Every structure is written in C-alpha cells, then in structure tokens.
C-alpha positions, 0 to 999 in steps of 0.5 A: 801365832795361834796355829798350834796348841800351847803344850806344843809351843811349850815343848817345841817352841815357835821354830828356828829364827822365830823369836823376832816374830813371836817376840814382836807378837807378844810385845806390849810396846812395838811400832813400825820402826821399833820391833824385837829382833832377838832376846840377846840371851841364848837360853831365852832364845832357845826356850822360845824357838825350840821349847823346853825340849830344845832348852834341855838339849842345849843345857845337855850340850854345854854340860858335855862340853864342860865335862870334855874340857875338864877331862882334857885339861886333867889329861894334859897335866902340867903346862911346862913344855907341854903344848897340848896343855896350852891348847887345852886351856885355849879351847876351854877359854874359847868355850867359856868366852862363847858361853858368857857372850851368848848370855848377852849377845845374839846368835849369828851364822859366823859365831855358830860356825866357829862354835861347832868348829871348836866342838870338832877340835875338842872331840879330836883332842879327846881322842887318845893320841899315840894309841895305835891299833893292833897290827892286822891284815889290811883286808881285815881292818877295812874292807874295800866296800867300806873304803868306797862307801867312805869316798862316796860319802865324802864326795857327796858332802864335798859336792853339796858343800860347793853347791850350797856355798855357791847358792848361798854364798857367792850368789849373795856376794854377787848380788850385793856387789851388783846393787852397790851402785846405789851407794856410789856417786856415779849416776845411772839412768833409771832403765839401767838401775832397774836392769841391775836390780832385776839381775840382783834380785835374780841372784838373791830372790829371797832378799826383799830389799832388792825388790823393794828398791825396784818398787821405789824406782817405779814410784819415782818414775810414777811421780815424774810423769803426768801421763795417767797411763804411764803413772798407772803402769809404773805404780802397778809394777811397783806393787808387783815388786813389793808383792814378790818381796812380801811373798819371800817372807809374809811375816816381815812387817816392813815388807807388809807396810811397803806392799800396803802402800804400793797397793793403795797407790796402784788402787787409786790409779787404775786398779781399784781392786787393790784398795781392798787388798790394802785393807787386808794387809793392814788387818794382817799387820794388826794380827801380827803386831797387836801393839802397833797403833799405827797399823790400827789407825791406818786401817780405821782411816782406810775403812772410813774412806772407803765407806764414804 
C-alpha cells in the first residue's frame, strides 16, 4: 500500500476493486473473520479507488445524465397519449433509483451492466427521431470502405464478446456446477472428489476456493493415515494447492491464512524449509492488516518456537 507517492494516490486512487484491500489496511479494528469489503457509498468508493480525478469524472457523468433526463422530459411534453413521455419518466426514475441506491449499496457487475444499458437507452432517446437526412445519392452518403469497416468492427466486437462470455461466463458456470457435489447428499470417494475439483479449478483458475477445497481434502487424507510418508505427501500437496490459490490473489487475507497453515503442517512433516515460509506469510499478514492481532500473536508464537 506504500508503493506510490501520496499525491498519486490522492489523484488516481488505489485502483479498481481495491477498496477492500486499502480499507482493510487502514482499518483500526479488523480480524481474520472481520474485514472491510466496500464503503457502501459509491462516491467514497470512487474516491478511494479512482482518486480525486475519478470522483470528478463520476460527478460529471451524473451531471450529464441529469441534464439529459431533464432535456428528454421537457422535449416529450405532456404525458397524455404520449408513450415517449412515459418512457422518459421511467428512465429518469431508474437513474434516480440507481443514484440513491449507490449512496448506500456497493457496485456489482449486474448493476453496472444495467446502469450502462440505461445510459445507452437515454442516449438513443436523446437523438431527435423523425428528422430524416436529406436524400442523397447512396454513394455519397456512405462509401463502401466505411460500410466494410463497420462490418469488420462489429464482427470483431461480436467474436470478442462470445470469447469473453465463454471464458468468464460459461466456464465459471460449468465450474460451479462441477463443484456442487460438495453440497449434495451423494457420497463420492476422495479420489473422485479430487478429480472433480481439479477439473473445476481448470475451468476457473482464478477462483481460490476450489483450490482451497482441494487442500482441505488433502489435509483430511493426511489425518486419516498413520503412514509418515503418505502423510507428508498429502500435506505437501495441500500446500501446493493453497499456494496456487494464494498466487491467484496475493492480497487475499483468507488465502494467506490457509497457505500459512498448510506450510506449517507440511514443514513439520518432511519439509522443514516451509516453516520459515510460514513466518514470512505471517509477516505479510501483519503488513497487509496492521490491526490484526491474531496474525501478530501467531507470528510471535512461531518465532519463539523456532528459536528454541
């Protein structure tokens, strides 16, 4: 959190979706199970994540929306037998509801999508309908090059949207469905469960919980055997799974705690070098969350233990 000058943070903020990390860092009372996720106030979120410049851009956007809605309502006039007037009132009410809700709520992908769809609808309605362009020769109105360029651009956007929808939509849906066996009464073998979760992690590699679930299975396998070699192998595999989850987002506190636990358990069972790795992870936690006393206590206990 201290890798940039203060004036840079003041102007540009900490970056998109960084409030939960910046807020957690500066909080006075935060623990392993109690952390900040959002300000539940869009202006504050903007100020933290995008700085003063971002907040001014946000304010300008809303002034533009308000001006556009006012012009639209004034243009449509009376609501008597005028469906466009009702549409103008409806879209204006939707923007007002969105603005008020974001003073107390937190942004979500679905809400942001609907917000920009509303802006698109407002922009389309502000275009003066019924004003037809002067009749001109089609060759003068639009050249073939412009038409083909438009087709190419639309094609690229369409293909990109399909690829993105599959990668960030369908794959995550498939992953969620594949991992749903954990919440069903059906009993599966541990080998089958690991195979399913590994396929799930392949579909959603940046979702840490699937990798953490794999680590928990390996911890269970280690606890169910008295064979020292098998126990060591299972604990090391658990460490590797939690390491992948941590690498997906090195600032995620829950992933660091899980990795530290796996590193310590594996360090006590055949991989002593991972005990020092555990110390390093708890030092990271004390830097990310200065107010987390649990991390400080565990760090002190581990240092005292290894010093003996």
